[in-house]
C-alpha positions as CSV (number, residue, x, y, z in Angstrom):
1,C,11.7,24.2,2.0
2,P,12.5,21.9,5.0
3,A,15.1,19.2,4.8
4,H,13.9,16.4,2.5
5,T,14.9,13.6,0.2
6,T,13.6,12.4,-3.2
7,L,11.6,9.4,-4.4
8,R,14.8,8.2,-6.0
9,D,16.4,8.1,-2.5
10,V,13.6,5.9,-1.3
11,V,14.1,3.6,-4.3
12,D,17.8,3.4,-3.5
13,A,17.1,2.4,0.1
14,V,14.6,-0.2,-0.9
15,A,16.9,-1.7,-3.6
16,L,19.8,-1.8,-1.1
17,S,17.8,-3.6,1.6
18,G,17.0,-6.5,-0.7
19,P,13.7,-8.2,-1.6
20,G,10.7,-7.2,0.5
21,I,7.5,-5.2,0.6
22,V,6.7,-1.5,0.0
23,M,3.2,-0.3,0.8
24,T,1.8,3.1,-0.3
25,M,-0.9,4.3,2.0
26,G,-3.0,7.5,2.4
27,K,-6.1,9.4,1.5
28,G,-7.8,8.6,-1.8
29,G,-6.7,10.9,-4.6
30,V,-3.2,11.7,-3.4
31,G,-1.5,9.7,-6.0
32,K,-0.8,6.4,-4.2
33,T,-1.1,4.4,-7.4
34,T,1.2,6.7,-9.3
35,I,3.8,6.6,-6.6
36,A,3.6,2.8,-6.2
37,A,3.9,2.4,-10.0
38,A,6.9,4.8,-10.2
39,I,8.7,2.9,-7.4
40,A,8.0,-0.5,-9.0
41,L,9.2,0.7,-12.4
42,A,12.4,2.2,-10.9
43,L,13.2,-1.0,-9.1
44,A,12.5,-3.1,-12.3
45,E,14.7,-0.9,-14.4
46,R,17.6,-1.8,-12.1
47,G,17.1,-5.4,-13.2
48,L,15.3,-6.5,-10.0
49,P,12.3,-8.9,-9.9
50,V,9.3,-6.8,-9.0
51,S,5.6,-7.4,-8.4
52,L,3.1,-4.4,-8.4
53,T,-0.3,-5.1,-6.9
54,T,-3.3,-3.2,-5.6
55,T,-5.9,-3.8,-3.0
56,D,-7.9,-0.7,-4.1
57,P,-11.0,-1.6,-6.2
58,A,-10.9,1.9,-7.7
59,A,-7.2,1.7,-8.8
60,H,-6.3,1.2,-12.4
61,V,-2.7,0.2,-12.2
62,N,-2.7,-1.1,-15.8
63,D,-3.8,2.3,-17.0
64,V,-0.9,4.0,-15.1
65,L,1.7,1.5,-16.3
66,P,0.3,-0.2,-19.5
67,D,3.9,-0.9,-20.8
68,P,5.7,-2.6,-17.9
69,P,9.1,-4.2,-18.5
70,A,9.3,-8.0,-18.5
71,N,10.6,-8.3,-15.0
72,L,7.7,-6.3,-13.5
73,T,4.5,-8.3,-12.9
74,I,1.2,-6.4,-12.3
75,T,-1.6,-8.1,-10.3
76,R,-4.8,-7.0,-8.6
77,I,-6.6,-8.3,-5.6
78,D,-10.2,-8.4,-6.8
79,P,-12.6,-8.3,-3.9
80,V,-15.5,-9.9,-5.9
81,A,-13.4,-12.8,-7.2
82,E,-11.7,-13.3,-3.8
83,T,-15.0,-13.4,-2.0
84,A,-16.5,-15.9,-4.5
85,G,-13.4,-18.1,-4.1
86,Y,-13.4,-17.9,-0.4
87,T,-17.1,-18.7,-0.2
88,D,-16.7,-21.7,-2.4
89,H,-13.8,-22.9,-0.3
90,V,-15.7,-22.6,3.0
91,L,-18.7,-24.4,1.6
92,Q,-16.6,-27.2,0.2
93,T,-14.7,-27.7,3.4
94,A,-16.6,-26.6,6.5
95,G,-20.0,-27.1,4.8
96,A,-19.2,-30.4,3.1
97,H,-20.8,-32.6,5.8
98,L,-23.4,-30.3,7.3
99,E,-27.1,-31.1,7.5
100,P,-29.2,-29.0,5.1
101,E,-30.4,-26.6,7.8
102,A,-26.9,-26.0,9.1
103,L,-25.6,-25.6,5.6
104,A,-28.3,-23.0,4.9
105,L,-27.2,-21.0,8.0
106,L,-23.6,-21.1,6.9
107,T,-24.5,-20.0,3.4
108,E,-26.5,-17.1,4.9
109,D,-23.5,-16.1,7.1
110,L,-21.2,-16.1,4.1
111,R,-23.4,-13.4,2.5
112,S,-22.3,-11.0,5.3
113,P,-20.1,-8.0,4.3
114,C,-17.5,-9.4,6.7
115,T,-16.9,-12.3,4.2
116,E,-15.4,-9.9,1.7
117,E,-13.1,-8.5,4.4
118,V,-11.9,-11.9,5.4
119,A,-11.4,-13.0,1.8
120,V,-9.4,-9.9,0.9
121,F,-7.4,-10.3,4.1
122,H,-6.3,-13.8,3.1
123,A,-5.5,-12.7,-0.4
124,F,-3.5,-9.8,1.0
125,A,-1.6,-12.3,3.3
126,R,-0.8,-14.5,0.3
127,T,0.5,-11.5,-1.6
128,V,2.8,-10.6,1.2
129,A,3.9,-14.2,1.7
130,G,4.7,-14.3,-2.0
131,A,7.3,-11.5,-1.6
132,T,10.1,-14.1,-1.0
133,G,12.8,-13.3,-3.4
134,R,10.9,-10.4,-5.0
135,Y,10.3,-6.7,-4.5
136,V,6.5,-6.4,-3.9
137,V,5.0,-2.9,-4.2
138,I,1.5,-2.8,-2.8
139,D,-0.9,0.1,-3.7
140,T,-3.4,0.0,-0.9
141,A,-7.0,0.8,-0.7
142,P,-8.1,4.1,1.0
143,T,-7.4,4.4,4.7
144,G,-10.4,2.6,6.3
145,H,-10.1,-0.6,4.3
146,T,-6.3,-0.7,4.7
147,L,-6.5,-0.2,8.5
148,L,-9.0,-3.0,8.7
149,L,-6.5,-5.3,7.0
150,L,-3.7,-4.3,9.2
151,Q,-5.8,-4.6,12.4
152,S,-7.0,-8.0,11.2
153,S,-3.4,-9.1,10.8
154,A,-2.5,-8.1,14.3
155,S,-5.6,-9.8,15.8
156,F,-5.0,-12.9,13.8
157,A,-1.4,-13.1,15.0
158,Q,-2.6,-12.9,18.6
159,Q,-5.2,-15.6,18.0
160,V,-2.5,-17.9,16.5
161,E,-0.3,-17.3,19.6
162,A,-3.2,-18.1,21.9
163,S,-4.6,-21.2,20.1
164,P,-2.4,-24.3,19.2
165,R,-5.1,-25.3,16.6
166,N,-4.2,-22.4,14.3
167,D,-1.3,-22.9,11.8
168,P,1.5,-20.5,12.8
169,D,3.1,-21.0,9.4
170,S,0.1,-20.0,7.3
171,P,0.3,-16.8,5.3
172,A,-2.3,-15.1,7.4
173,A,-0.5,-16.0,10.6
174,Q,2.8,-14.7,9.2
175,L,1.3,-11.5,7.9
176,F,1.7,-9.2,10.9
177,G,5.2,-10.4,11.5
178,S,6.1,-9.4,8.0
179,L,4.4,-6.0,8.1
180,S,5.9,-5.1,11.5
181,D,9.5,-6.0,10.4
182,P,11.2,-2.8,9.2
183,A,13.8,-4.9,7.5
184,R,11.1,-6.5,5.4
185,T,8.4,-3.9,5.0
186,R,8.4,-0.2,4.3
187,I,5.2,1.7,4.7
188,L,5.1,5.0,2.8
189,L,2.5,7.6,3.8
190,V,1.6,9.5,0.6
191,A,0.1,13.0,0.9
192,L,-0.3,16.2,-1.0
193,P,1.1,19.4,0.6
194,E,-2.4,20.5,1.6
195,A,-4.4,20.7,4.9
196,T,-6.8,17.8,4.5
197,P,-4.4,15.1,3.1
198,V,-1.7,16.0,5.7
199,H,-4.1,15.8,8.6
200,E,-5.6,12.6,7.4
201,A,-2.2,11.1,6.9
202,Q,-1.3,12.2,10.5
203,D,-4.4,10.4,11.8
204,L,-3.4,7.3,9.8
205,Q,0.1,7.4,11.3
206,A,-1.5,7.5,14.8
207,D,-3.7,4.6,13.8
208,L,-0.7,2.6,12.6
209,A,1.0,3.3,15.9
210,R,-1.9,1.8,17.7
211,A,-1.5,-1.3,15.5
212,R,2.1,-1.4,16.5
213,L,3.3,-0.4,13.0
214,Q,5.4,2.6,11.9
215,P,5.7,4.1,8.5
216,Y,9.2,4.3,6.9
217,T,8.7,7.8,5.7
218,W,6.2,10.2,4.1
219,V,6.1,10.9,0.3
220,V,4.8,14.4,-0.6
221,N,3.3,14.2,-4.1
222,S,2.8,17.0,-6.6
223,A,4.8,19.7,-4.7
224,L,4.8,22.9,-6.7
225,S,7.5,24.2,-4.3
226,A,9.9,21.6,-5.7
227,T,9.6,22.9,-9.3
228,T,11.2,25.9,-11.0
229,T,7.9,27.4,-12.2
230,T,7.9,31.1,-12.8
231,D,4.1,31.3,-13.2
232,P,2.9,33.8,-10.6
233,V,-0.2,31.8,-9.7
234,L,1.7,28.6,-9.3
235,R,4.4,30.4,-7.3
236,A,1.8,31.7,-4.9
237,R,0.4,28.2,-4.4
238,A,3.9,26.9,-3.9
239,A,4.5,29.5,-1.1
240,Q,1.4,28.1,0.6
241,E,2.9,24.7,0.7
242,T,5.7,25.7,3.1
243,R,3.5,25.4,6.2
244,W,2.4,21.8,5.3
245,L,5.9,20.7,4.3
246,T,7.2,21.9,7.6
247,E,4.5,20.0,9.5
248,I,5.2,16.9,7.4
249,A,8.9,17.2,8.2
250,R,8.1,17.3,11.9
251,T,5.8,14.3,11.6
252,S,7.7,11.9,9.3
253,P,10.0,9.4,10.9
254,R,12.7,10.3,8.3
255,F,13.2,13.2,6.0
256,P,10.1,13.1,3.7
257,A,10.5,12.4,0.0
258,I,9.2,15.3,-2.1
259,V,7.9,14.6,-5.6
260,P,7.7,17.7,-7.8
261,W,4.5,18.6,-9.5
262,V,4.4,17.8,-13.2
263,P,2.2,19.4,-15.9
264,Q,0.6,16.1,-17.0
265,V,-0.5,13.1,-15.0
266,P,2.5,10.6,-15.2
267,V,1.5,7.6,-17.3
268,G,3.6,4.9,-18.8
269,V,7.3,4.2,-18.5
270,A,8.3,7.7,-19.8
271,G,5.8,9.5,-17.5
272,L,6.6,7.6,-14.3
273,R,10.4,7.7,-14.9
274,Q,10.5,11.4,-14.4
275,L,9.4,11.0,-10.8
276,T,12.4,9.0,-9.8
277,V,15.2,10.8,-11.7
């Protein structure tokens, strides 16, 4: 198995660096929510103030960690609720003094799918801004949605620089600066040691580079080669992982963290704790 680290090593580095942001990113189904919850729990069990949140509508963070310690807060960015709140805000501000015809046009515009993206973007920005003094672990939506958020943050930052009318101190304006600061934000690319997840994570790393962002490291989830299994079928599958682990090691900015396969899906404090021992 190529040179690697463990998820506990990642937690050690995050804890040592002080309050900030950890983002798990990758293809759907690779275990981002589980990895995010395990990291958040390990930080909380060191007595640190932690927030765990998700931007993924399909994620069920509370199911993965139904019994969090008191110093771990779990939240969720709900696209439906955020869109409704954003729409109401726009109508009460920009639409407050419009003539009926103009108000009707604005209302129609707010029904566009773009409104949800803008609303989630601002909620995401508020979450990142709220990281002050806390360790904020963000379980992100599948790749496309996440990249849209990151690209939006870069575009918004450029608009703020170009226009004195924008507030440079707003959460949205500060977002890209926070995400691109390696001392404040660590992006973890989560993948399984299989062809499709590895290739999609490599594509994501290239997309991040175009957005002027770099992952901290890769996390390889459910690696059979990191277990001591003697089952011949599992050993054969473990042998097939070598190719992908080698490719990941060449791609990752640091030694990747390898998380061993476990027989049951890790749930709750006891289940998640075994991933960071």
